[in-house]
N, C-alpha and C positions, 0 to 999 in steps of 0.2 A: 424251367427246370426239366431236364431230360436225364434218364438213367445212363450212366457211362457204359454199363454193360449192354451189349447188343441184344435186342429182343426181336424176334421175327414178327414184325407188326402184322403181316398178313395172316400168319398162323394164330396170333393173338386175337385178332378180330374174329376169325372163324370160331375160335374156342369160346370167346365171350358170347358170341351170338348163339352158339350151340347150347351153352349153359342157361342163358336167360330165355331162350326159346322154351327150354324145359320148364323153367320157372313159370312161364305164362301158361303152358299147356298141361303140365303135370305138377302143380305146386305141392302136392301131397308127398312126393318122393323125397328121399333124403339128399341133402346137399351139405357142403362144408359149413353152411350158415343156416340160420333159422328163417322161416317165412311165416306169414300169416298174422292173424289178429293178436294172438298171445304175445308175439314179439312186439307188435305196435303198441299194445297197452303197456308192456314193461318199459319200453323206451320213453313213454310219456304221452302218447296220443290219448286224448280224453275219450272215454267210451261213448259218451253221449254224441259226440261228433262222428265217431266211427260208425255209429248206428245209422247215420244219414248218408253213408257212402255205399257204393255198389259192393256187394259181397265178393263178386269176382275180382275186383281190384284189390281188396284186402287180402284174399287168399294168396295172391301172388306178390304181396309186399315183401321186399327183401332188403329194407333199409337198415342202417346201422346207428341211427340216432334220432333225436328230437331237436328241432330247431325253429318251430313255428313261432314260439314266443320271441325268439331273436329276430326272425324275419318280419313279424308284425304286419302281415299284409292287410291293407285297409280297403274299405268300401271304395270301389271305382278304380283301384290300381291294376296295373298289368304285371303279371308274374310269368317268368319262364322257368321251367323245370328241366334241368339237364339230366338226361338219362331217365326219362319219365316212366319207363316200364309199362306195366298194365294200368297205370294212372292214379294210384291211390293218393300220392302227394299232390298231384295236379287237381284231383277232385276235392281234396281237403282245402287247398288254396282257394278253390272256387267258392267254397262256403264262406270264406273270409272276405273275398273281394266283391261277391254278389254279382247279379246280372249286369250291373253298370260297369264292372271290371272285366278283365279277361285273363285267361291262363293259356299258355302255349307249352305243350310238352314236346320235347325233342328226344328221339330215340333212334337207334340204328338197327334194331332187331325187329324183323317183320312180324313175328308172332305176337310180340308185345304191343306193337302199334295196332295190329288188327284187333286184339282183345280190348285195348283201351278205347279204340274208336267204336267198337260194338257196344261197350258199356256206356260210352258217352251218348250215343244215339238212343239207346234203350231208356236212359234216365233223363233225356231231354235237356242235357247240359250244353246249351247253345253257346255259352260264353267260354267253353273250353275247346281247344283245337289241338290236334296232334300232328306233328310234322316229322317226316323221315330225314335224318341228318346226323352229322357227327358233332360232338360238343367242341371239337377243335375248329369247326367252321359252321357256326350257327346260322340256320336259315331265318334270321331275325334282323330287322332294320337297326341302324345305328341309333343310339340314344332314344330308344322307344320303350324301355322297360323300367319299372319301379323296383322290382325285386327279382333276383335270380336265386333259385333254390336248387339243391342237389343232394341226394342221399346215397352215399356209398358208391359213387360212380367215378369221380375224378381220378381216384387211384388206379382205375383200369386203363387210363391212357398214358402212353410213354411221354407225351409232351404236355406237361401240366402248365408250363409257361404260356403256351399257345392258348390253352383253355382259359386261363385267367385274363389274357389279353382280349379274348372274345367277350368274356363277361364285362370287362371295362368298356368295350366298344358298344355293347347293346344297352348298358345301363345309362339312365339319365344322370346328370350331376346330382350328387347326394343319394343316389340309389343304393340299395342294400344287396349284399351277397350273404346268404345264410345257408350253410351247408353242414352236413355230417359226413365224415370220411374216415378212412383208416390211415393211421400214421404209425411211426415207430420211434423208439428211444434211440436205438443204434442202427447203423447201416446194415442192410441185409447182405448176405453173401452173394457173389456172382452166380453161384449155382441156383439160388432161390430166384434171383432176378431174371435168370435166363429160362425159367420154367413157366411155360405158358399156362399150365394147369393151375399153378399157384397164383399167377396174375389173375386168371379168370375167377379165382376164389377170393379175390380182394386181399391177397397177401403179397404176392410177388411185386406188385407195383406200388406198394405202400412206401412213401418217402419218410425221411426223418422229419419230425414236426417242425423243427426250426427251418429246414429247407422249404417246406410246404408254405409256411407263413411268409418266408422271404419272397417266394414266387408270387404270392398274392400282392405283396407290397410293390414288387417290381412292375406289376401291371397298373399301378396307380390307385390301388385300393388300400384304405387304412384299416388295419385289423383293430377291432374294438373289443372283442371278447372271444375267449377260448375256454371250453370246459369239457370235461370227460363225460362219456356216456356209459350207461350200464349195458354193455354189449359183450357177448362171449361167442367165440367160434364153437362149432360142434365137433368137428373131426379131430382125431388125435394129432394128425399132421399139422393142422391149423393151430391147435392149442399149443403144440410144441414150439412153433414159430413165435407165437404170442409170448410164451414164457421166456424164450431165449432172447428175443430182440425187442421186447416191449411193444409188440404190435397191439394197437388199441384204437378205439373210436373216440373222436372228438367232434364237437360242434363248434363252428366258427361264425362269427358275425364280422363282416367288413363293409366299408362304405366307400363309394366312389368319390374321390376328392374333386372338388370344383376346380376348373382350369384356372 
């Protein structure tokens, strides 16, 4: 699934990296979206488990939903986090899979990767690794992963079909995809879709929910559950788009179908 309206992908990449570089380095500043622990707790992250995570990862958390109950990562499994940012979801997954398992975070923003790697080293999380890469071309081997997770990131790429094909490639048969992302009720206008600032704010690239789920299915993944999240944008511009087009957050569980 790609947007029919042309988006300057080079400008978009630069804008996304600029914004999430700021999320890594200055998470206390104002964005179109919330960041930090209060957001994580409201979305559903258990406080007791957040207490076990690096504070630096939590302060730069900018997710849009809760999905770990859907993902159900188990002891010894391998998890890949698409757009892992400063590492909060990757570290959370590491609690669930334990030292016998492994977590790979993939991100394209240098400052996020640097912060996540620093936190990983400081906290001795040897079963977590972070790799520089694009979610449309994952630096992960075929059929090597039990669970793929992602939190508010897939909407940022113009080619969502390619992302879901990559998910299907790296998952083992019967592997799970559990994600939270931004979708819409009605199609966004060309003006919104062409605005790289709105893309970087998790609005311009938001697809209609039906198209999003269809893209997952086309990749060979069976959608098993879809549910809404308690998520609100902060800025007036973002709230206006949310009210007009039904922009909202959902969590999705899908499973790779056996050949």
